[in-house]
C-alpha positions in Angstrom: -63.1 35.9 -3.5 -61.6 37.5 -0.5 -62.1 41.0 0.8 -61.2 42.7 4.0 -62.9 45.4 5.7 -62.3 47.7 8.8 -63.9 50.7 10.2 -62.4 53.0 13.1 -64.3 55.8 14.4 -62.4 58.4 16.5 -64.0 61.2 18.5 -67.4 61.0 17.0 -70.1 59.4 19.0 -71.6 56.4 17.5 -73.8 53.4 18.9 -72.6 50.0 18.9 -75.5 49.0 16.6 -74.2 51.4 13.9 -70.6 49.7 13.8 -72.3 46.3 13.7 -74.3 47.2 10.7 -71.5 48.9 8.9 -69.3 45.9 9.2 -72.0 43.7 8.1 -72.6 45.1 4.6 -71.2 42.1 2.4 -72.8 38.9 1.5 -70.3 36.0 1.3 -70.4 32.8 3.2 -68.1 32.2 6.2 -68.2 35.8 7.4 -66.9 36.8 10.7 -67.4 40.1 12.6 -65.2 41.6 15.5 -66.2 44.6 17.2 -66.2 46.3 20.8 -63.9 46.0 23.8 -63.2 43.3 24.7 -63.6 42.1 21.1 -67.0 40.3 20.2 -66.6 37.9 17.4 -69.6 36.6 15.3 -69.5 33.8 12.8 -72.0 32.5 10.6 -72.1 30.5 7.2 -74.3 31.7 4.5 -75.4 35.1 3.1 -75.7 38.4 5.1 -79.2 37.6 6.2 -78.0 34.6 7.9 -75.3 36.5 9.6 -77.4 39.4 10.7 -80.1 37.1 12.2 -77.3 34.9 13.9 -75.8 38.2 15.5 -79.1 39.6 16.8 -80.0 36.3 18.1 -76.8 36.2 20.2 -77.2 39.7 21.2 -80.7 39.1 22.6 -79.4 36.2 24.5 -76.8 38.3 26.2 -76.8 41.6 28.0 -75.2 43.5 25.4 -76.4 47.2 24.8 -76.4 48.0 21.1 -77.7 51.4 21.7 -74.6 52.3 24.1 -72.5 55.1 22.4 -68.8 55.3 22.2 -66.4 58.0 21.1 -64.0 55.6 19.8 -65.3 52.4 18.2 -63.7 49.9 15.7 -65.0 46.9 13.7 -63.3 44.4 11.2 -64.7 42.0 8.8 -63.8 39.7 6.0 -65.7 37.9 3.1 -64.1 34.6 3.3 -63.4 31.9 0.6 -60.8 29.8 2.4 -57.4 30.0 0.8 -56.3 26.9 3.2 -58.9 24.5 4.3 -62.4 24.0 3.4 -64.9 26.9 3.5 -66.0 26.4 7.1 -66.6 28.7 10.2 -63.3 27.6 11.8 -61.3 28.7 8.8 -63.1 32.0 8.5 -61.7 35.5 9.6 -60.9 37.3 11.8 -58.8 34.7 13.0 -58.0 34.9 16.8 -54.8 34.2 18.8 -56.5 32.6 21.7 -60.0 31.8 23.3 -60.0 35.4 24.6 -59.5 36.9 21.3 -56.3 39.0 22.5 -55.1 39.5 19.1 -57.3 39.2 15.8 -56.5 39.6 12.2 -58.4 39.8 8.9 -56.2 38.6 6.0 -56.2 38.8 2.2 -53.4 36.9 0.3 -51.1 33.9 1.0 -48.5 33.4 3.7 -46.3 31.1 2.0 -44.2 30.0 4.9 -47.0 29.6 7.3 -46.2 25.9 7.8 -42.8 26.5 9.1 -44.2 29.3 11.4 -47.0 27.1 12.6 -44.5 24.3 13.7 -42.3 26.8 15.4 -45.3 28.2 17.3 -46.4 24.6 18.3 -43.0 23.9 19.8 -43.6 27.1 22.0 -46.9 25.7 23.4 -49.5 27.2 20.9 -52.4 25.3 19.6 -54.2 25.8 16.4 -58.0 25.3 15.6 -58.1 26.1 11.9 -56.4 25.1 8.8 -55.5 28.7 7.7 -52.5 30.7 7.3 -54.1 33.5 9.0 -54.3 31.9 12.4 -50.5 31.7 12.3 -50.4 35.5 12.0 -52.5 36.0 15.2 -50.7 33.5 17.2 -47.3 35.2 16.2 -48.7 38.4 17.2 -49.4 37.1 20.7 -45.9 35.3 20.9 -44.3 38.6 20.1 -46.2 40.6 22.6 -45.8 38.1 25.4 -42.2 37.8 24.7 -41.6 41.5 25.0 -43.4 41.8 28.3 -41.6 38.7 29.5 -38.4 40.6 28.7 -39.5 43.8 30.6 -40.7 45.9 27.7 -44.2 46.7 28.9 -44.5 49.8 26.5 -44.1 47.7 23.4 -46.4 49.5 20.9 -48.9 47.9 18.6 -47.0 49.1 15.6 -43.8 47.4 16.9 -45.7 44.0 17.4 -47.2 44.2 13.9 -43.7 45.0 12.4 -42.2 42.2 14.1 -44.7 39.9 12.8 -44.5 41.2 9.3 -40.8 40.5 9.4 -41.5 36.8 9.8 -44.0 36.6 6.9 -43.5 35.6 3.4 -45.8 36.0 0.5 -48.2 38.6 -0.6 -50.8 39.9 1.6 -52.9 42.6 3.0 -54.0 42.4 6.6 -55.7 44.4 9.6 -54.8 43.8 13.0 -56.8 44.5 16.2 -56.1 43.7 19.7 -57.6 44.4 23.1 -54.3 45.3 24.4 -54.4 48.4 22.2 -58.2 49.0 22.3 -58.3 52.3 20.3 -56.0 51.0 17.4 -56.3 49.3 14.3 -53.0 48.2 12.1 -53.3 48.0 8.4 -50.2 46.7 6.3 -49.6 45.0 3.0 -46.9 43.3 1.0 -47.6 43.0 -2.7 -51.4 43.1 -2.4 -53.7 46.1 -2.7 -54.9 48.2 0.3 -57.0 51.2 0.4 -57.5 53.4 3.3 -60.1 56.2 3.6 -59.7 59.2 6.1 -62.5 61.5 6.7 -62.3 64.7 8.4 -63.7 67.9 6.4 -62.9 65.8 3.3 -62.2 62.3 2.4 -58.7 61.3 1.3 -57.9 58.0 -0.4 -54.3 56.5 -0.2 -53.2 53.5 -2.1 
């Protein structure tokens, strides 16, 4: 069973710890979290207790301040049962575009043409670490972004990148994009799979 989750806080001061804990609410194996700018990615097999312990051990070994507040903050997560490849950390989500986590995605569904896309990206110099179809999505996002900039379009928007990626994907899916290139944005999109969004202002509004 898979489920994706994202949280975007805007113009309400929250500590980094709050977002970390909010995106750690599920308890499935092979769970990965992404939060902060530049994105921090945590990965651990097992139940939620193992993930939380691993995260705080990594934080304790770094100079990351969990009490630091931000007016804009985002986190994405996935309860991952690998669709492609064995259930293992390398096949967990979010999948990343490169070692610097420039583009990330959590993905629920199946991209049926991922092998063709993967071969094309390999021909353009990309390498892959996982066996997942989701990794193709992140590499494709970076490919689209880099090409736009090489062609002189330095104002390409996150929406334009996501739409360009979606035009190449076949299958049924719901996914959420995140990128350090667009630090205050998340892109959620779907094709044939359910996706719920909630917007809280003076009330909560749920759209299907």
